[in-house]
C-alpha positions in Angstrom: 0.0 0.0 0.0 2.8 2.4 0.8 4.6 1.8 -2.4 1.4 2.4 -4.3 1.1 5.9 -2.7 4.7 6.8 -3.4 4.1 6.2 -7.1 1.5 9.1 -7.2 3.1 12.0 -9.1 0.6 14.9 -8.9 -1.3 16.8 -6.2 -4.5 16.2 -8.1 -4.4 12.5 -7.0 -5.5 13.8 -3.6 -7.1 17.2 -4.3 -10.3 17.7 -6.3 -11.9 21.0 -7.2 -14.7 20.8 -4.5 -11.9 20.8 -1.9 -10.7 24.2 -3.1 -12.1 27.4 -1.6 -11.4 30.3 -3.9 -12.1 33.1 -1.4 -11.9 32.2 2.3 -14.2 34.3 4.5 -12.0 33.6 7.5 -10.3 36.6 9.3 -8.2 34.4 11.6 -6.3 31.2 11.1 -8.6 29.2 13.4 -11.6 30.4 11.4 -9.7 29.3 8.3 -9.1 25.9 9.8 -12.8 25.5 10.5 -13.7 26.6 7.0 -11.4 24.1 5.4 -12.5 21.3 7.7 -16.1 22.0 6.8 -15.1 21.3 3.2 -13.4 18.0 4.2 -16.5 17.0 6.2 -18.9 17.9 3.3 -16.7 15.8 0.9 -16.9 13.0 3.5 -13.1 13.0 3.8 -13.5 13.3 7.6 -16.3 12.3 9.9 -15.9 14.7 12.8 -14.4 18.2 12.5 -13.7 18.8 16.2 -10.9 16.3 16.9 -9.1 17.2 13.7 -9.4 20.9 14.6 -8.0 20.2 18.1 -5.0 18.3 16.6 -4.3 21.0 14.0 -4.4 23.7 16.6 -2.2 21.6 18.9 0.4 21.3 16.1 0.2 25.0 15.4 1.1 25.8 19.0 4.3 23.9 18.7 5.5 25.9 15.7 3.7 28.0 13.1 3.0 26.2 9.9 3.1 29.5 8.1 6.2 28.7 6.0 6.6 32.3 4.6 5.9 34.1 1.4 2.1 34.1 2.1 1.7 30.3 2.4 0.7 28.0 5.3 0.6 24.2 5.5 -1.4 23.3 8.6 -1.6 19.5 9.1 -2.6 16.7 11.4 -1.7 13.0 11.7 -5.0 11.3 12.3 -6.9 8.2 11.3 -10.0 9.6 9.5 -10.7 6.6 7.4 -9.0 8.2 4.5 -5.3 7.8 3.5 -5.0 11.5 2.9 -7.5 14.4 3.1 -6.5 17.8 1.6 -8.3 21.2 1.4 -7.0 24.4 0.0 -8.2 27.9 0.7 -7.2 31.3 -0.8 -7.6 34.6 1.0 -7.7 37.7 -1.1 -7.2 40.0 1.9 -4.6 37.8 3.8 -4.8 36.3 7.3 -2.6 37.1 10.2 -0.9 33.7 10.9 2.3 34.2 13.0 4.2 33.0 9.9 8.0 32.6 10.1 8.5 35.8 8.1 5.7 37.7 10.0 3.7 38.3 6.8 0.0 37.6 6.3 -1.0 34.3 4.6 -2.9 34.2 1.4 -2.9 30.5 0.6 -3.6 27.7 3.1 -3.1 24.0 2.2 -4.5 21.7 5.0 -3.3 18.1 5.0 -4.7 15.3 7.3 -3.0 12.0 6.8 -3.3 8.4 7.9 -0.8 7.5 10.6 -0.7 3.9 9.2 1.2 5.2 6.1 4.6 6.4 7.3 6.3 8.9 5.0 3.2 9.9 3.2 3.1 13.4 4.6 6.8 13.9 4.0 6.3 12.9 0.4 3.4 15.4 0.0 5.2 18.2 1.9 8.4 17.9 -0.2 6.4 18.1 -3.4 4.5 21.2 -2.2 7.5 23.0 -0.9 9.4 22.4 -4.2 6.7 24.2 -6.1 5.8 26.9 -3.5 9.4 28.1 -3.2 9.0 29.4 -6.8 7.8 33.1 -6.7 6.3 32.8 -10.2 4.3 29.8 -9.2 3.1 31.5 -6.0 2.0 34.5 -8.0 -0.2 32.3 -10.2 -1.9 30.8 -7.2 -2.4 34.2 -5.5 -3.7 35.9 -8.6 -5.9 33.0 -9.9 -9.1 34.6 -11.3 -11.4 31.6 -10.4 -11.6 28.4 -8.4 -11.1 26.5 -11.6 -7.9 28.4 -12.4 -6.6 27.9 -8.8 -7.3 24.2 -9.0 -5.6 23.9 -12.4 -2.5 25.5 -11.0 -2.5 23.3 -7.9 -2.9 20.2 -10.1 0.5 20.9 -11.7 2.3 20.2 -8.4 4.4 17.0 -8.8 4.8 14.9 -5.7 8.3 13.5 -5.9 10.7 12.6 -3.1 13.6 15.1 -3.0 16.9 13.9 -4.4 18.8 15.2 -1.4 18.1 13.6 2.0 14.8 15.3 2.8 16.5 18.5 3.9 13.4 20.5 3.1 11.4 18.3 5.5 13.7 18.0 8.5 13.0 21.4 10.0 15.5 22.3 12.6 12.9 24.3 14.7 11.0 21.1 15.4 14.0 19.1 16.4 15.2 21.9 18.7 11.7 22.0 20.3 11.7 18.2 20.7 15.0 18.5 22.6 13.6 21.2 24.9 10.6 19.0 25.6 12.6 15.9 26.4 14.8 17.9 28.8 11.7 19.4 30.5 10.1 16.0 30.9 12.9 14.9 33.3 11.7 17.3 36.1 8.0 17.6 35.3 5.0 16.6 37.5 2.5 14.1 36.2 0.0 16.6 34.7 2.7 18.5 32.9 4.5 15.3 31.9 1.4 14.1 30.0 1.1 17.4 28.2 4.8 17.4 27.2 4.6 13.8 26.1 1.7 14.6 23.8 3.7 17.5 22.3 6.8 15.3 21.8 4.7 12.7 20.1 3.3 15.3 17.6 6.8 16.3 16.6 8.0 12.7 16.3 5.3 11.9 13.8 6.7 14.6 11.4 10.4 13.6 11.5 12.0 10.7 9.7 12.3 7.6 11.8 16.1 7.2 11.3 16.6 10.9 12.4 14.5 10.3 15.5 16.4 7.1 16.4 19.7 9.0 16.1 18.3 11.8 18.2 17.2 9.4 21.0 20.6 7.7 21.0 22.3 11.0 21.6 19.8 12.1 24.2 20.4 8.9 26.1 24.1 9.0 25.9 24.9 12.8 26.3 21.7 14.4 27.5 21.4 16.5 24.3 21.4 15.8 20.6 21.0 19.2 19.0 23.6 21.9 19.3 23.6 25.5 18.1 26.2 27.0 15.8 27.3 30.4 17.2 29.8 32.4 15.2 30.8 29.4 13.2 31.4 27.2 16.3 29.5 24.0 17.3 28.2 24.5 20.8 28.3 20.7 21.3 32.0 20.3 20.9 33.3 23.9 20.7 35.1 23.3 17.4 34.7 25.4 14.3 32.5 24.0 11.6 33.5 24.5 8.0 33.0 27.9 6.5 30.5 26.6 3.9 28.5 24.7 6.5 28.4 27.7 8.8 27.1 30.0 6.1 24.5 27.4 5.1 23.2 26.9 8.7 23.0 30.7 9.4 19.3 31.5 9.4 18.4 28.1 7.9 15.7 25.8 9.2 17.4 22.7 7.7 19.2 20.2 9.9 23.0 19.6 9.6 25.4 17.3 11.4 28.6 18.4 13.1 31.5 16.6 11.3 33.4 16.4 14.7 30.9 15.4 17.4 28.0 14.1 15.2 25.4 16.3 17.0 22.6 17.8 14.9 23.4 21.5 14.2 20.9 24.4 14.1 21.3 28.1 13.7 21.6 29.9 17.0 18.6 32.0 16.0 16.4 28.8 16.5 16.2 29.5 20.3 14.7 33.0 19.7 
């Protein structure tokens, strides 16, 4: 079943025109979530809106899914009876979203995927990001003159695994947040521990299994797995990283690995 899904090559394998809202009425991101979930419910892609909304909002509190340039990719990992449920909404006025670049969001692509199919969301996310990073393509989506034109543009998105090792998927902010949670769990009381565990589980579902296993090994052995790079120096081993890597990491949300100590490296700005 997994192999069958990974053969799909276009977004239109999951998205159909009734799942596209040309002009969102929402003024806030939660209202937008509700509007998009209404579409999924009307199309019988989900049975109950409330638990999905709760999960999407929980995920949003961990880290904004506003990826910048007017685009947001809210998502939830839930068994809804469907392999993948997608809804897209376009806002002509823009919605305040707490996006990573601080700008309003004009296009929201909501994805709810089946937890029994590992890797499916990463597959979809990588394909979306590859297209949405192109300013000319974003312009076509933002300036679409009808729901049909918007759907046609979205249908062109090819869903292919990235050639490089999922760098576009492995967001450093989430890995850093996971480390903070795992450290906080050690001194937490029962009620807070339950809440922290739920947050950690949400993050783990979005990261590659091999990456999480490596993270857990480092946490068990050293008490931390992710180190900041400050002024070109790995804060895990206090040795300079290569100039090229230091430049690439600065301001990036990709994950890198220290060539000396093996820790995951993130930009020092990730803690802000």
